[in-house]
C-alpha positions as CSV (number, residue, x, y, z in Angstrom):
1,X,0.0,-0.1,-0.2
2,X,3.3,2.4,0.5
3,X,3.6,2.2,-3.0
4,X,0.1,3.0,-4.0
5,X,0.0,6.1,-1.4
6,X,3.3,7.3,-2.9
7,X,2.1,6.7,-6.3
8,X,-0.9,8.8,-6.2
9,X,0.9,11.7,-4.1
10,X,3.1,11.8,-7.4
11,X,0.2,12.1,-9.6
12,X,-1.2,14.7,-7.2
13,X,2.3,16.7,-7.8
14,X,2.2,16.5,-11.5
15,X,-1.4,17.5,-11.8
16,X,-0.5,20.7,-9.7
17,X,2.4,21.5,-12.2
18,X,0.5,21.3,-15.0
19,X,-2.6,23.7,-13.3
20,X,0.1,26.0,-12.8
21,X,1.3,26.1,-16.4
22,X,-2.4,26.3,-17.3
23,X,-3.0,29.4,-14.9
24,X,0.3,30.9,-16.3
25,X,-1.0,30.2,-19.9
26,X,-4.0,31.8,-18.7
27,X,-2.3,35.1,-17.6
28,X,-0.1,35.6,-20.7
29,X,-3.3,35.6,-22.8
30,X,-5.3,37.8,-20.3
31,X,-3.2,40.1,-18.9
32,X,-5.1,42.7,-18.8
33,X,-6.9,41.3,-15.9
34,X,-6.3,42.3,-12.5
35,X,-5.4,39.5,-10.3
36,X,-4.7,36.5,-12.7
37,X,-0.9,36.8,-12.0
38,X,-1.8,36.4,-8.5
39,X,-3.7,32.8,-9.6
40,X,0.1,32.4,-11.4
41,X,1.7,32.2,-7.9
42,X,-1.0,30.8,-6.1
43,X,-0.4,27.6,-8.5
44,X,3.2,27.7,-8.8
45,X,3.6,28.1,-5.0
46,X,1.2,25.5,-4.0
47,X,3.4,23.2,-6.9
48,X,6.3,24.0,-5.7
49,X,4.8,22.7,-2.0
50,X,4.0,19.5,-3.3
51,X,6.9,18.9,-4.4
52,X,8.8,19.5,-1.8
53,X,6.7,17.6,0.0
54,X,7.5,14.5,-2.1
55,X,11.6,15.0,-1.9
56,X,11.3,15.5,1.9
57,X,12.8,12.0,2.6
58,X,15.8,13.0,0.3
59,X,16.8,16.1,2.3
60,X,19.3,16.4,5.0
61,X,17.2,19.1,6.3
62,X,13.6,17.4,6.6
63,X,12.3,19.7,9.0
64,X,12.7,22.7,7.3
65,X,11.6,21.1,4.5
66,X,8.5,20.4,5.8
67,X,8.4,23.7,7.3
68,X,8.9,25.4,3.5
69,X,6.5,23.2,1.5
70,X,3.7,23.4,4.0
71,X,4.2,27.4,4.4
72,X,4.5,27.3,0.1
73,X,0.8,25.3,0.1
74,X,-0.8,27.7,2.5
75,X,0.6,30.6,0.8
76,X,-1.0,29.0,-2.5
77,X,-4.4,29.8,-0.8
78,X,-3.8,33.4,0.2
79,X,-2.3,34.1,-3.3
80,X,-5.5,32.7,-5.1
81,X,-7.5,34.7,-2.6
82,X,-5.7,37.5,-3.2
83,X,-6.3,37.0,-6.9
84,X,-9.9,36.2,-6.5
85,X,-10.2,39.7,-4.6
86,X,-8.4,41.8,-7.0
87,X,-10.1,40.3,-10.4
88,X,-13.7,40.9,-8.4
89,X,-12.0,44.6,-8.0
90,X,-12.6,44.2,-4.2
91,X,-10.3,45.0,-1.5
92,X,-8.3,41.9,0.3
93,X,-8.7,42.1,4.2
94,X,-4.9,41.8,4.9
95,X,-5.4,43.1,8.2
96,X,-6.7,39.7,8.9
97,X,-5.2,37.3,6.2
98,X,-1.5,38.0,7.3
99,X,-1.9,37.9,11.0
100,X,-3.2,34.1,10.1
101,X,-0.6,33.3,8.2
102,X,2.1,34.2,10.7
103,X,0.1,32.3,13.3
104,X,0.3,29.4,11.2
105,X,3.9,29.7,10.7
106,X,4.3,30.0,14.5
107,X,2.2,27.2,14.9
108,X,4.2,25.1,12.9
109,X,7.4,25.7,13.7
110,X,6.7,25.0,17.6
111,X,5.4,21.2,16.5
112,X,7.8,20.7,14.3
113,X,11.0,21.7,16.6
114,X,9.6,21.7,19.7
115,X,6.9,19.5,19.7
116,X,7.7,17.0,16.7
117,X,3.7,15.8,16.0
118,X,2.9,15.1,12.4
119,X,-0.5,14.6,13.4
120,X,-1.2,18.2,14.8
121,X,0.5,19.6,11.9
122,X,-1.5,17.8,9.7
123,X,-4.4,19.2,11.7
124,X,-2.9,22.9,11.4
125,X,-2.5,22.8,8.0
126,X,-5.7,21.4,7.2
127,X,-7.7,24.1,9.1
128,X,-5.3,26.9,8.0
129,X,-6.0,26.1,4.4
130,X,-10.1,25.6,5.0
131,X,-10.0,29.0,6.7
132,X,-8.4,30.7,3.3
133,X,-10.5,28.7,1.2
134,X,-13.6,30.1,3.3
135,X,-12.6,33.3,2.6
136,X,-12.4,33.0,-1.0
137,X,-15.8,31.5,-1.5
138,X,-17.5,33.9,0.4
139,X,-15.9,36.8,-2.1
140,X,-16.9,34.7,-4.6
141,X,-20.6,34.1,-3.2
142,X,-20.8,37.6,-2.9
143,X,-21.7,40.7,-5.2
144,X,-20.2,39.6,-8.7
145,X,-20.4,40.9,-12.3
146,X,-23.5,39.5,-13.7
147,X,-22.0,37.6,-16.3
148,X,-19.1,35.3,-14.5
149,X,-22.2,34.6,-11.7
150,X,-22.3,31.1,-12.5
151,X,-18.6,30.3,-12.8
152,X,-18.2,32.9,-9.8
153,X,-20.5,30.0,-7.9
154,X,-19.0,27.0,-9.0
155,X,-15.5,28.3,-8.2
156,X,-16.7,29.3,-4.7
157,X,-18.7,26.0,-4.4
158,X,-14.9,23.9,-5.4
159,X,-13.6,25.9,-2.7
160,X,-16.5,25.4,0.0
161,X,-16.1,21.2,-0.7
162,X,-12.3,21.6,-0.1
163,X,-12.7,23.6,2.7
164,X,-15.6,21.5,4.6
165,X,-13.4,18.3,3.8
166,X,-10.2,19.8,5.8
167,X,-12.0,21.1,8.2
168,X,-13.2,17.2,8.8
169,X,-9.6,16.1,8.1
170,X,-8.4,18.2,10.6
171,X,-11.1,16.6,13.2
172,X,-10.3,13.2,12.0
173,X,-6.7,12.9,12.8
174,X,-7.1,14.8,16.1
175,X,-9.8,12.6,17.2
176,X,-9.9,9.7,15.4
177,X,-7.0,8.0,13.2
178,X,-3.6,9.7,14.4
179,X,-1.3,9.3,11.3
180,X,2.6,8.6,11.4
181,X,4.0,10.0,8.3
182,X,2.6,11.9,5.0
183,X,2.4,8.3,3.3
184,X,0.5,6.8,6.1
185,X,-1.7,4.1,4.2
186,X,-5.0,5.2,5.9
187,X,-7.6,5.9,4.3
188,X,-7.8,9.8,5.0
189,X,-5.0,10.2,3.2
190,X,-6.1,8.3,0.0
191,X,-9.0,10.9,0.2
192,X,-7.2,13.6,1.0
193,X,-5.0,13.0,-2.2
194,X,-7.8,12.7,-4.5
195,X,-9.5,15.9,-3.2
196,X,-6.5,17.4,-3.5
197,X,-6.3,16.0,-7.3
198,X,-10.0,16.7,-8.3
199,X,-10.2,19.9,-6.3
200,X,-7.3,21.5,-7.8
201,X,-8.6,20.3,-11.0
202,X,-12.0,22.0,-10.6
203,X,-10.4,25.0,-9.4
204,X,-8.5,25.5,-12.7
205,X,-11.3,24.5,-14.7
206,X,-13.3,27.1,-12.8
207,X,-10.8,30.0,-13.2
208,X,-10.4,29.8,-16.8
209,X,-14.5,29.7,-17.1
210,X,-14.5,32.7,-15.1
211,X,-12.0,34.4,-17.1
212,X,-13.6,33.4,-20.2
213,X,-17.0,34.2,-19.4
214,X,-15.6,38.2,-18.7
215,X,-13.8,38.0,-21.5
216,X,-16.7,37.2,-23.8
217,X,-18.8,39.8,-21.8
218,X,-16.3,42.4,-22.5
219,X,-16.1,41.4,-26.4
220,X,-19.8,41.9,-26.0
221,X,-20.1,45.2,-24.1
222,X,-17.5,46.5,-26.6
223,X,-19.5,45.6,-29.4
224,X,-22.3,47.4,-28.0
225,X,-21.0,50.3,-27.5
226,X,-19.2,50.5,-30.7
227,X,-22.8,49.8,-32.5
228,X,-24.0,52.6,-30.3
229,X,-21.1,54.8,-31.4
230,X,-21.8,53.8,-35.4
231,X,-25.5,54.4,-35.4
232,X,-25.6,57.5,-33.5
233,X,-22.2,59.3,-34.6
234,X,-23.0,62.7,-36.2
235,X,-20.1,62.0,-38.6
236,X,-20.3,59.9,-41.4
237,X,-19.0,56.2,-41.0
238,X,-17.9,53.8,-43.6
239,X,-16.8,49.7,-43.2
240,X,-15.5,48.8,-46.5
241,X,-13.4,45.9,-47.6
242,X,-9.9,46.7,-47.8
243,X,-9.6,44.9,-50.9
244,X,-11.9,46.5,-53.7
245,X,-13.4,49.0,-51.3
246,X,-16.9,47.4,-51.6
247,X,-18.9,48.7,-48.5
248,X,-20.1,46.8,-46.0
249,X,-22.1,48.8,-43.9
250,X,-22.7,52.6,-43.1
251,X,-24.7,54.4,-40.6
252,X,-27.2,56.7,-40.6
253,X,-24.6,60.1,-40.2
254,X,-23.1,59.3,-43.3
255,X,-26.9,58.9,-45.4
256,X,-26.6,62.4,-43.7
257,X,-24.1,63.8,-44.9
258,X,-23.8,62.8,-48.3
259,X,-27.2,61.7,-49.1
260,X,-26.4,58.4,-50.0
261,X,-28.5,55.6,-48.1
262,X,-27.9,52.1,-47.3
263,X,-29.5,51.0,-51.2
264,X,-27.4,53.0,-52.7
265,X,-24.1,52.2,-51.1
266,X,-23.7,48.5,-49.7
267,X,-22.5,46.2,-52.2
268,X,-20.9,49.4,-53.9
269,X,-17.6,51.1,-53.7
270,X,-17.5,54.9,-53.0
271,X,-15.7,55.3,-56.6
272,X,-18.9,53.7,-58.4
273,X,-21.1,55.9,-56.9
274,X,-19.1,59.0,-57.9
275,X,-18.5,60.3,-54.6
276,X,-15.0,61.7,-54.9
277,X,-14.3,64.7,-56.8
278,X,-10.7,63.6,-57.3
279,X,-10.7,59.8,-57.3
280,X,-7.0,60.1,-56.5
281,X,-7.8,61.1,-53.0
282,X,-9.2,57.6,-52.4
283,X,-6.4,55.9,-53.7
284,X,-4.1,57.9,-51.5
285,X,-6.1,57.0,-48.3
286,X,-6.2,53.3,-49.1
287,X,-2.7,53.5,-49.7
288,X,-1.6,55.1,-46.6
289,X,-3.8,52.9,-44.6
290,X,-2.0,49.8,-45.9
291,X,1.4,51.0,-45.4
292,X,1.0,52.6,-41.8
293,X,-2.5,50.8,-40.8
294,X,-4.5,54.4,-40.7
295,X,-4.8,57.6,-41.9
296,X,-5.6,60.8,-40.2
297,X,-7.6,64.0,-41.0
298,X,-7.0,63.7,-44.7
299,X,-8.7,66.7,-46.1
300,X,-10.7,66.1,-49.8
301,X,-13.9,67.6,-51.3
302,X,-17.0,65.2,-51.6
303,X,-19.6,64.3,-54.1
304,X,-23.3,64.6,-52.4
305,X,-25.9,62.3,-54.0
306,X,-27.6,65.9,-55.3
307,X,-23.9,66.7,-56.8
308,X,-23.6,69.3,-54.4
309,X,-19.9,69.4,-53.1
310,X,-18.9,69.1,-49.5
311,X,-15.0,70.0,-47.8
312,X,-14.4,66.8,-45.2
313,X,-11.9,65.3,-43.5
314,X,-11.2,61.6,-43.1
315,X,-9.5,59.6,-40.8
316,X,-9.5,55.6,-41.9
317,X,-8.2,52.7,-39.9
318,X,-7.7,49.1,-41.0
319,X,-9.5,46.5,-39.0
320,X,-10.5,42.6,-39.2
321,X,-14.1,41.6,-39.5
322,X,-14.5,38.0,-39.9
323,X,-10.8,37.0,-40.7
324,X,-11.8,40.1,-43.6
325,X,-9.2,43.0,-44.2
326,X,-11.4,45.7,-43.9
327,X,-11.3,49.6,-43.6
328,X,-13.5,51.6,-41.2
329,X,-13.4,55.4,-42.1
330,X,-14.9,58.4,-40.4
331,X,-15.7,61.6,-42.8
332,X,-16.7,65.0,-41.2
333,X,-18.2,67.7,-42.8
334,X,-16.0,71.2,-42.6
335,X,-17.3,73.0,-45.1
336,X,-18.9,75.7,-42.6
337,X,-15.6,75.9,-41.4
338,X,-13.4,76.2,-44.4
339,X,-16.2,79.1,-45.6
340,X,-15.7,80.6,-42.1
341,X,-11.8,80.2,-42.5
342,X,-12.1,81.8,-45.8
343,X,-14.0,84.5,-44.6
344,X,-11.7,85.3,-42.4
345,X,-9.1,85.7,-44.8
346,X,-10.9,87.7,-46.8
347,X,-11.5,90.1,-43.9
348,X,-8.0,90.2,-42.8
349,X,-6.6,90.6,-46.3
350,X,-9.2,93.7,-46.4
351,X,-7.6,94.9,-43.2
352,X,-4.2,94.3,-44.4
353,X,-5.0,96.4,-47.5
354,X,-6.4,99.0,-45.3
355,X,-3.5,98.9,-43.3
356,X,-1.1,99.6,-46.5
357,X,-3.2,102.3,-47.3
358,X,-3.0,104.0,-44.0
359,X,0.4,103.1,-43.6
360,X,1.2,104.3,-47.1
361,X,-0.4,107.7,-46.1
362,X,1.0,108.5,-43.0
363,X,4.5,107.7,-44.3
364,X,3.9,110.5,-47.0
365,X,2.8,112.7,-44.6
366,X,5.9,112.2,-42.3
367,X,8.1,112.6,-45.6
368,X,6.3,115.9,-45.9
369,X,6.7,117.1,-42.2
370,X,10.3,116.0,-42.9
371,X,10.9,118.4,-45.7
372,X,9.1,121.2,-44.4
373,X,11.6,120.4,-41.1
374,X,14.4,120.3,-43.1
375,X,13.7,123.7,-44.6
376,X,12.6,125.5,-41.1
377,X,16.2,124.4,-39.9
378,X,18.0,126.4,-42.9
379,X,16.0,129.4,-41.7
380,X,17.1,132.1,-39.1
381,X,16.2,130.4,-35.5
382,X,17.1,130.9,-31.9
383,X,18.2,128.4,-29.4
384,X,14.9,127.5,-28.3
385,X,13.6,127.2,-31.4
386,X,15.9,124.7,-33.2
387,X,15.4,122.7,-29.8
388,X,11.9,122.4,-30.6
389,X,12.7,121.5,-34.3
390,X,14.9,118.5,-33.3
391,X,12.4,117.1,-30.7
392,X,9.8,117.7,-33.9
393,X,12.3,115.3,-36.3
394,X,12.9,113.2,-33.5
395,X,9.4,112.1,-33.2
396,X,8.9,112.1,-37.0
397,X,11.7,109.5,-37.5
398,X,10.2,107.3,-34.6
399,X,6.5,107.5,-35.8
400,X,8.6,106.4,-39.4
401,X,10.3,103.4,-37.6
402,X,6.8,102.4,-35.9
403,X,4.8,102.5,-38.9
404,X,7.7,100.6,-41.2
405,X,7.9,98.1,-38.1
406,X,4.0,97.7,-38.1
407,X,4.7,96.5,-41.7
408,X,6.8,93.2,-41.0
409,X,4.3,92.2,-38.2
410,X,1.1,92.8,-39.9
411,X,1.0,88.9,-41.5
412,X,0.9,87.5,-37.5
413,X,-1.9,84.9,-37.0
414,X,-3.3,85.5,-40.7
415,X,-1.9,82.5,-41.9
416,X,-2.4,78.8,-40.6
417,X,0.6,77.6,-38.1
418,X,3.1,74.7,-40.3
419,X,5.4,72.2,-39.1
420,X,9.0,74.3,-39.5
421,X,12.3,73.4,-39.3
422,X,14.2,74.8,-36.3
423,X,17.7,75.2,-38.1
424,X,16.2,76.6,-41.5
425,X,14.7,79.2,-39.3
426,X,17.7,80.0,-37.5
427,X,20.3,80.4,-40.7
428,X,17.7,82.1,-42.7
429,X,17.6,84.7,-39.8
430,X,21.3,85.0,-39.5
431,X,21.7,85.4,-43.1
432,X,20.6,89.1,-42.1
433,X,23.2,90.1,-40.0
434,X,26.8,90.3,-40.4
435,X,28.1,87.6,-38.0
436,X,31.8,88.1,-39.4
437,X,33.8,86.1,-36.2
438,X,30.7,85.1,-34.2
439,X,30.7,81.4,-34.3
440,X,27.3,79.8,-34.8
441,X,26.2,76.2,-33.5
442,X,23.0,74.8,-34.3
443,X,22.1,71.3,-32.4
444,X,18.9,70.7,-33.8
445,X,19.7,69.5,-37.6
446,X,16.3,67.3,-37.7
447,X,13.7,69.2,-35.3
448,X,10.6,70.7,-36.5
449,X,8.2,72.9,-34.8
450,X,4.4,73.4,-34.9
451,X,4.3,77.5,-35.2
452,X,3.3,80.8,-36.9
453,X,5.2,81.4,-40.1
454,X,6.6,84.5,-38.6
455,X,8.9,81.8,-36.9
456,X,12.0,83.4,-38.6
457,X,11.3,86.9,-37.1
458,X,11.6,85.3,-33.5
459,X,14.9,84.2,-34.3
460,X,15.6,87.6,-36.2
461,X,14.7,89.5,-32.7
462,X,17.0,87.0,-31.1
463,X,20.0,88.1,-33.5
464,X,19.2,91.6,-33.4
465,X,19.3,91.5,-29.4
466,X,22.3,90.0,-29.4
467,X,24.2,92.1,-31.8
468,X,22.4,95.4,-30.6
469,X,23.1,94.4,-27.1
470,X,25.8,91.7,-25.9
471,X,28.9,92.8,-27.9
472,X,31.4,91.6,-27.4
473,X,30.6,88.2,-27.9
474,X,32.0,85.3,-29.9
475,X,29.6,82.6,-30.1
476,X,25.7,82.0,-30.4
477,X,24.5,78.5,-29.8
478,X,21.1,77.1,-30.6
479,X,20.3,74.1,-28.8
480,X,16.9,71.6,-28.7
481,X,16.8,69.4,-25.6
482,X,13.6,67.3,-24.5
483,X,12.6,67.7,-21.3
484,X,9.6,66.5,-19.1
485,X,6.9,69.3,-20.4
486,X,8.2,69.0,-23.8
487,X,10.6,70.5,-26.0
488,X,13.0,73.1,-24.9
489,X,14.8,75.3,-27.6
490,X,17.5,77.6,-26.2
491,X,19.0,80.5,-28.2
492,X,22.3,81.6,-26.0
493,X,24.8,84.0,-26.7
494,X,28.5,84.2,-24.2
495,X,27.8,88.1,-24.1
496,X,27.3,90.6,-21.5
497,X,24.0,89.0,-20.1
498,X,21.0,90.7,-19.4
499,X,20.6,92.0,-15.4
500,X,17.6,90.5,-13.1
501,X,15.7,94.0,-13.3
502,X,15.9,94.0,-16.9
503,X,14.8,90.7,-17.2
504,X,11.6,91.1,-15.6
505,X,10.5,93.6,-18.4
506,X,12.1,92.2,-21.0
507,X,9.2,90.5,-22.7
508,X,6.4,93.9,-22.3
509,X,5.1,96.2,-25.1
510,X,7.2,99.0,-25.4
511,X,10.0,98.5,-22.7
512,X,13.6,98.7,-24.4
513,X,16.3,101.1,-25.9
514,X,14.6,100.4,-29.6
515,X,11.3,100.0,-30.6
516,X,10.5,98.1,-27.5
517,X,8.1,95.9,-29.7
518,X,10.7,93.1,-30.9
519,X,10.6,90.5,-27.8
520,X,6.9,91.4,-27.2
521,X,5.7,90.5,-30.4
522,X,8.0,87.4,-30.5
523,X,6.4,86.1,-27.3
524,X,2.9,86.6,-29.1
525,X,4.4,84.8,-32.2
526,X,5.5,81.7,-30.1
527,X,2.1,82.1,-27.9
528,X,-0.3,81.0,-31.1
529,X,0.7,77.8,-31.0
530,X,1.4,77.5,-27.1
531,X,4.9,78.2,-27.2
532,X,6.3,79.9,-24.2
533,X,9.6,82.0,-24.0
534,X,11.6,83.2,-21.0
535,X,15.2,84.3,-20.3
536,X,17.5,82.6,-18.2
537,X,20.8,84.1,-18.6
538,X,22.7,86.2,-16.2
539,X,24.7,89.2,-16.2
540,X,28.0,88.4,-17.3
541,X,27.1,85.2,-18.5
542,X,25.2,85.8,-21.7
543,X,21.7,85.8,-23.0
544,X,19.8,82.8,-23.3
545,X,16.3,82.7,-24.4
546,X,14.5,79.4,-24.2
547,X,11.6,78.3,-25.6
548,X,9.2,75.3,-24.7
549,X,7.2,73.9,-27.2
550,X,4.6,71.7,-25.9
551,X,4.7,68.3,-26.6
552,X,2.8,67.1,-29.9
553,X,4.1,70.8,-31.0
554,X,7.3,69.1,-32.5
555,X,8.7,66.3,-33.9
556,X,12.1,64.9,-34.6
557,X,14.0,62.1,-36.3
558,X,14.8,59.1,-34.2
559,X,18.3,59.5,-34.3
560,X,18.1,63.4,-33.0
561,X,16.0,62.2,-30.4
562,X,18.4,59.9,-29.4
563,X,20.8,62.8,-29.2
564,X,18.3,64.8,-27.4
565,X,17.6,62.7,-24.3
């Protein structure tokens, strides 16, 4: 009979190992669910515990092996309980779980080293395992998601049955038939191994079913949410085959947008219903989807069923439906927005024309004033009158300079922001100055930022500031570096620097010895696309203008990104 009980224990060990692998595989394919990783720990811990029990006679430190093996088995139940609680999005009661585990270790240690009694140890192991199984089953019998109610109750039934048997086992070995060794040929030992084998198997099956039921419920919920979005979205949504573009389904938003209903579209392609003003746009969208898997915000002109035209943006993504490669596209009508943009552009053009005419007239008047001032200087006059004429001449020149200055910045915010290469803008701005012996270093070769087209004027103002106020200086460095809140573009020279008092007012309108507008307008130009600017240099250390470009408003090549880290 010794052989039979050992063979049965070996079967239990092998079964636990396979169950551990099954739970591990379940975790690999369902990592998104909390708790399954704890089941992996639980099954692995239990399997290792049974392996150590089987090998206890081969160890030189039998008592240590006994304590470690049984601690691992109980820990396996603790891990399983923790996993169940997290899978159900409940909170574990560690205030009870951990102290009970510590008590178990203390008692097991005592009845191993102080009073070596395998019967008591067997009862202790059984009762503490039963305690954790009752905890697990109570959680599963409580409030759980409706979709997994049946499997949760099944697992709770397995845990409760095992727990009840373990309570009986503890009572049986204490008061009916004590055991002498793990492999004692007693009926309670045979039944125990059978329960461990069958219970572990059913528990594994139950956990797998519970995860699958939750997964199926999530799939159904996601499908219902998609169906709701698909049917109620005001945007036009089309699902078509990637190969050939045959339309499979459309939503009501598409019909409202284009006038084509399901009878017009299902089974046909958008080319066949003559919806594209330029059929090449459709080829470009499909080509980009095939290449990258998606296409975003492609602007195009579509024909409605009544032959009227609308300006739209189309976004598309490749999907697979029942094994067939398809494409889902979302179309949004931006006709009104484009009309508003065009109206705004026309208004700006008219305002600019009015500004140009006004500026031209003012400059003509200034020229006349300057001429008469020149004639007045030729007439005999006292010192007081000459002083007045000097003030008038200076004021006229100031007015002339400021009017000419407004001509350079009249396009602020008029044209749409675009992606611009930093190095190209810096070099274009630098070309307007006689750099001479000044060393210009640019460390932003493949960096682009999303900014107003007047970005070059920003760098022009930085150069102007350096050449006007920084001499003597020898170097100008423009560098780019990624940081937590975005990208830093730093323009620095090694000139005299800027004092703390001046820095407080540096970007204020009218501050400075020249027009007082250059750095103020630079800040306004950058602010159009959310770029901020500060001056972080110091007196005697050179000026350092730092532009912070927010995430999403810059892009770099992979090589450049690695260098900026």
